[in-house]
C-alpha positions as CSV (number, residue, x, y, z in Angstrom):
1,M,-158.1,-159.7,28.4
2,E,-156.3,-158.7,30.9
3,L,-154.0,-155.4,31.5
4,S,-150.6,-157.1,31.9
5,D,-151.4,-158.3,27.9
6,F,-151.7,-155.3,27.0
7,K,-148.4,-153.8,29.1
8,T,-146.2,-156.8,27.3
9,F,-147.7,-155.8,23.5
10,A,-146.6,-152.4,23.8
11,A,-143.5,-153.5,25.4
12,V,-143.0,-156.2,22.1
13,A,-143.8,-153.3,20.4
14,R,-141.8,-150.6,21.1
15,T,-138.7,-152.6,21.5
16,G,-139.1,-154.9,18.5
17,G,-138.5,-158.2,20.0
18,I,-139.3,-161.2,22.8
19,T,-135.8,-160.5,24.3
20,R,-136.2,-157.1,24.9
21,A,-139.1,-156.3,25.6
22,A,-138.6,-159.2,28.2
23,E,-135.5,-157.7,29.9
24,E,-137.5,-153.9,30.0
25,L,-140.2,-155.8,32.0
26,N,-138.0,-157.7,34.1
27,T,-139.5,-160.8,33.3
28,V,-138.4,-164.1,31.2
29,Q,-138.9,-164.4,27.7
30,S,-141.5,-167.2,28.0
31,N,-144.0,-165.3,29.9
32,V,-143.4,-163.2,27.2
33,T,-144.5,-164.7,24.4
34,Q,-147.4,-166.4,26.3
35,R,-148.9,-163.7,27.2
36,V,-148.5,-162.3,23.2
37,K,-150.2,-165.0,22.1
38,A,-152.9,-165.5,24.4
39,L,-154.1,-161.4,23.2
40,E,-153.8,-162.8,19.9
41,A,-155.8,-166.0,20.3
42,E,-158.3,-163.7,21.5
43,I,-158.5,-160.8,19.4
44,G,-158.3,-163.9,17.3
45,T,-155.4,-162.6,14.7
46,P,-151.7,-161.7,14.5
47,L,-150.6,-158.4,16.3
48,F,-147.3,-159.5,14.6
49,E,-145.1,-161.0,12.0
50,R,-142.3,-162.4,12.8
51,H,-139.6,-162.5,11.3
52,S,-135.5,-162.8,11.9
53,R,-134.9,-159.5,12.6
54,G,-137.7,-159.3,15.7
55,M,-141.3,-159.1,15.3
56,T,-143.2,-156.0,13.5
57,L,-147.0,-155.1,14.0
58,T,-149.6,-156.2,11.0
59,G,-152.3,-154.4,10.7
60,A,-154.2,-155.4,13.3
61,G,-151.5,-154.6,15.8
62,K,-151.0,-150.7,14.9
63,R,-154.4,-150.4,15.1
64,L,-154.7,-151.7,18.3
65,L,-151.4,-150.3,19.6
66,P,-152.9,-146.4,19.9
67,Y,-155.1,-148.3,23.2
68,A,-152.8,-150.6,25.1
69,Q,-151.1,-147.6,25.3
70,K,-153.9,-145.2,26.7
71,M,-154.7,-148.1,29.0
72,A,-151.0,-148.9,30.5
73,A,-150.8,-144.7,30.8
74,L,-154.3,-145.0,32.5
75,S,-154.1,-148.0,34.6
76,R,-150.6,-145.9,36.3
77,E,-152.1,-142.3,36.3
78,A,-154.9,-143.7,38.6
79,L,-153.0,-145.1,41.1
80,L,-150.4,-142.0,40.6
81,A,-153.6,-139.5,41.1
82,A,-154.8,-141.7,44.0
83,R,-151.7,-141.7,46.4
84,D,-151.3,-137.5,45.4
85,D,-152.1,-135.9,48.7
86,G,-151.0,-132.8,47.6
87,E,-147.4,-133.4,48.9
88,P,-144.6,-134.3,46.3
89,K,-143.7,-137.7,46.7
90,G,-143.2,-141.3,45.1
91,P,-141.5,-142.4,41.9
92,L,-141.2,-140.0,38.9
93,A,-139.8,-141.7,36.1
94,I,-137.8,-139.2,33.2
95,G,-136.3,-139.8,30.3
96,S,-133.6,-138.1,28.0
97,M,-131.6,-138.0,25.1
98,E,-127.6,-138.9,25.8
99,T,-127.0,-135.8,24.4
100,T,-129.5,-133.3,26.8
101,A,-128.6,-136.0,30.1
102,A,-124.8,-135.4,29.7
103,V,-125.0,-131.2,29.9
104,R,-128.7,-130.3,30.9
105,L,-130.3,-131.9,33.9
106,P,-127.5,-132.5,35.8
107,P,-128.1,-128.9,37.5
108,L,-131.6,-129.2,37.3
109,L,-132.0,-133.0,38.9
110,A,-130.3,-131.4,41.7
111,D,-132.5,-128.7,42.7
112,F,-135.2,-130.9,42.1
113,H,-134.4,-133.3,44.5
114,R,-133.0,-130.3,47.1
115,R,-136.1,-129.2,46.9
116,F,-138.7,-132.5,47.0
117,P,-136.3,-134.7,49.3
118,A,-139.1,-137.6,49.4
119,V,-139.4,-138.0,45.5
120,R,-138.1,-141.5,44.1
121,L,-136.7,-140.0,40.9
122,S,-135.2,-142.6,38.1
123,L,-133.6,-140.7,34.8
124,R,-133.8,-143.6,31.7
125,T,-132.1,-142.5,28.4
126,A,-132.9,-143.0,24.6
127,P,-133.7,-141.9,21.0
128,T,-136.4,-139.4,20.4
129,A,-138.6,-142.5,19.1
130,D,-138.3,-144.7,22.2
131,L,-138.8,-141.6,24.4
132,V,-142.1,-141.2,23.0
133,A,-143.2,-144.1,23.2
134,L,-142.4,-144.2,26.4
135,V,-143.9,-142.0,27.9
136,L,-147.8,-142.5,26.0
137,D,-147.9,-146.5,27.2
138,G,-147.6,-144.7,31.0
139,T,-143.6,-146.0,31.5
140,L,-142.3,-142.3,32.1
141,D,-144.3,-140.0,33.1
142,G,-141.8,-137.4,31.2
143,A,-139.2,-137.0,28.4
144,F,-136.6,-134.7,27.2
145,V,-136.4,-135.3,23.3
146,A,-135.7,-133.0,20.0
147,G,-138.9,-131.1,18.3
148,P,-140.8,-130.7,16.9
149,I,-143.6,-133.3,18.2
150,T,-147.0,-133.5,17.6
151,H,-149.1,-135.7,19.1
152,D,-152.2,-135.3,20.1
153,D,-152.5,-137.7,22.9
154,L,-148.7,-135.4,24.1
155,T,-148.4,-131.8,25.7
156,A,-145.1,-130.3,24.9
157,T,-143.3,-127.4,26.4
158,S,-139.9,-126.1,25.3
159,A,-137.2,-126.7,27.8
160,F,-133.8,-126.1,26.0
161,R,-132.2,-124.6,22.2
162,E,-129.4,-125.9,21.1
163,E,-127.3,-125.3,17.9
164,L,-126.2,-128.7,16.2
165,V,-122.4,-129.0,14.5
166,L,-121.0,-130.8,12.6
167,V,-118.0,-132.9,14.8
168,S,-114.7,-134.5,13.1
169,A,-111.0,-135.5,13.7
170,R,-108.7,-132.5,14.4
171,R,-106.5,-133.0,11.3
172,W,-110.1,-131.8,9.2
173,G,-109.4,-127.6,9.7
174,S,-112.7,-127.6,7.4
175,L,-115.6,-128.9,5.6
176,A,-114.1,-128.3,1.7
177,E,-111.1,-129.8,3.1
178,L,-113.0,-133.3,4.6
179,R,-114.9,-133.1,1.8
180,A,-112.2,-133.0,-0.3
181,G,-110.0,-135.8,1.7
182,T,-112.4,-138.6,1.8
183,P,-114.0,-141.5,-0.6
184,E,-116.6,-140.2,-2.4
185,S,-119.1,-142.3,-0.4
186,G,-117.8,-139.7,2.7
187,P,-117.2,-140.1,6.0
188,T,-118.2,-143.0,8.1
189,A,-121.3,-141.7,9.9
190,L,-121.1,-141.5,13.4
191,V,-124.3,-142.3,15.1
192,F,-127.0,-143.3,17.6
193,R,-128.8,-146.0,17.1
194,T,-132.6,-145.4,14.5
195,G,-135.1,-143.0,16.3
196,C,-132.1,-140.5,17.1
197,T,-133.4,-137.4,15.3
198,Y,-130.3,-136.0,15.4
199,R,-129.2,-139.8,14.0
200,Q,-131.9,-138.6,10.8
201,R,-130.3,-134.6,10.7
202,L,-127.2,-136.2,10.3
203,E,-128.4,-138.1,7.1
204,Q,-129.8,-135.8,6.1
205,I,-127.1,-133.0,5.7
206,F,-125.3,-136.4,4.2
207,V,-127.4,-136.9,1.3
208,E,-127.0,-132.6,0.8
209,F,-123.2,-133.4,1.0
210,G,-123.4,-136.2,-1.8
211,W,-123.0,-138.6,0.3
212,P,-126.0,-140.9,0.6
213,S,-124.7,-144.1,0.9
214,A,-121.6,-143.4,3.7
215,A,-121.2,-146.4,5.9
216,R,-122.9,-146.0,9.3
217,F,-121.3,-146.9,12.2
218,E,-123.9,-146.8,15.9
219,L,-122.5,-146.0,19.5
220,G,-124.3,-145.9,22.7
221,T,-121.5,-143.6,24.6
222,L,-121.0,-140.2,24.7
223,D,-117.6,-140.5,25.3
224,G,-117.0,-143.3,22.6
225,M,-119.2,-141.5,20.2
226,I,-116.4,-138.4,20.6
227,G,-113.7,-140.8,21.0
228,C,-114.2,-142.6,17.4
229,V,-114.7,-139.0,16.1
230,A,-111.1,-137.6,18.0
231,A,-110.0,-140.6,16.2
232,D,-111.0,-140.0,13.1
233,M,-112.8,-142.7,12.4
234,G,-115.6,-140.2,10.8
235,V,-117.8,-137.7,11.4
236,T,-120.8,-136.7,13.9
237,L,-123.3,-134.2,15.1
238,L,-123.7,-133.2,17.7
239,T,-125.2,-130.2,20.3
240,R,-122.3,-127.9,20.7
241,A,-122.2,-127.8,24.3
242,V,-122.3,-130.9,24.6
243,V,-118.4,-131.3,22.6
244,E,-117.5,-127.7,24.6
245,R,-118.4,-129.6,27.8
246,S,-116.0,-133.1,26.5
247,A,-113.1,-133.3,28.0
248,M,-112.1,-134.7,24.0
249,N,-112.8,-130.7,23.7
250,G,-109.2,-130.3,22.6
251,A,-108.9,-133.4,19.7
252,V,-111.7,-132.2,17.6
253,A,-112.7,-129.6,15.0
254,V,-116.2,-127.8,15.2
255,H,-117.8,-127.0,11.5
256,T,-120.5,-124.5,12.6
257,L,-123.9,-125.4,10.1
258,G,-126.5,-123.2,8.7
259,P,-129.7,-122.4,10.6
260,S,-131.7,-125.1,9.3
261,H,-129.3,-128.0,9.5
262,A,-128.1,-126.5,13.7
263,R,-131.2,-124.8,15.3
264,V,-133.0,-127.1,17.5
265,E,-135.1,-127.1,20.5
266,T,-135.7,-129.4,22.8
267,L,-138.7,-130.4,24.8
268,F,-140.5,-132.0,27.3
269,I,-143.0,-134.0,26.9
270,Q,-145.9,-135.4,29.2
271,R,-149.5,-137.2,28.4
272,R,-152.6,-134.9,28.5
273,A,-153.6,-136.2,31.6
274,G,-156.7,-134.7,33.6
275,H,-154.4,-135.1,36.7
276,Q,-151.7,-132.8,37.4
277,Y,-149.5,-134.6,40.0
278,S,-147.8,-133.3,42.5
279,A,-144.2,-134.5,41.5
280,L,-144.6,-134.0,38.0
281,S,-145.5,-130.7,39.3
282,G,-142.8,-129.9,41.3
283,F,-140.4,-131.4,38.3
284,A,-142.3,-128.5,36.3
285,D,-141.6,-125.8,38.4
286,C,-137.5,-127.4,38.8
287,L,-137.5,-127.0,34.9
288,K,-139.3,-122.9,34.0
289,K,-136.5,-121.9,37.1
290,D,-133.7,-123.4,34.9
291,E,-135.0,-122.9,32.3
292,D,-134.7,-118.4,33.4
293,V,-131.6,-119.4,34.7
294,M,-130.4,-120.9,31.6
295,T,-131.5,-117.7,29.3
296,E,-129.7,-115.3,31.5
297,R,-126.7,-117.1,31.4
298,Q,-126.2,-117.3,27.2
299,R,-126.9,-114.3,27.8
300,S,-124.1,-112.9,29.2
301,T,-121.7,-115.3,27.9
302,P,-120.1,-114.7,24.6
303,R,-119.3,-117.8,22.5
304,N,-115.7,-119.3,22.1
305,S,-115.2,-118.6,17.6
306,S,-112.3,-121.0,18.2
307,Q,-112.5,-124.3,15.6
308,I,-115.4,-123.0,14.2
309,H,-115.7,-123.5,10.5
310,R,-119.8,-122.3,8.7
311,V,-121.3,-125.3,6.2
């Protein structure tokens, strides 16, 4: 039983298929298949159920996954701890939601790079559910995710506080007009892929509005999302900061939501570890500095009240 077998198993479990796992691990599909089969043979029971849409964990696979994640994470942590002499350097892998990466992270990443040029920083965007799994198995050192997050193996620090807004084409001046002018099933929900917390919130809103069977259309980029909204293809849920900074801001209408739907906290998560190595500590220091600056700006900047409709 080799460590690489557990890393491969965790990748297949996270991505749901051999092809996607091979792409993530930068290897060929046959190698992934071979390692999964070898692990199943050694354990003596299937770890995955194979079907036309991919692979899902069996009961045994679900029980094994947290151990595989811990082993993969601990192996990487051990290497980083051994190389850490107190000077921030070497690799640092950070994950983020697409919306946070687009608006909140550029100043933070630039500040970190200026202060610690010897650190090889990489950024990966994904939905919250995927980011949590990537931190747990050690692929990422930390990630910005939508809260709340509760897990015994993770620590979470408040990074940013966001306001979610419903975004529609500009011709819908209010939510009442939108509801009156769309089919009974509701407008198309423009969403990121499954695992996105904002998608889950939008689906909850649609249920409350009486649109549980509304069509979903998945997009992979913010520009594509806002562009499709502006073209009146459907509606979406985004942070106010993302919409206001978009070049297409004038082509969409922003509908303010009540506090239960609008308030969301972005957390920075990392594994509970015995060694807090220098590169990650330096990143945490920059994040704290950025949060203090952002808080001061929010206190001093008046909100633009144009195109606002409270739901």
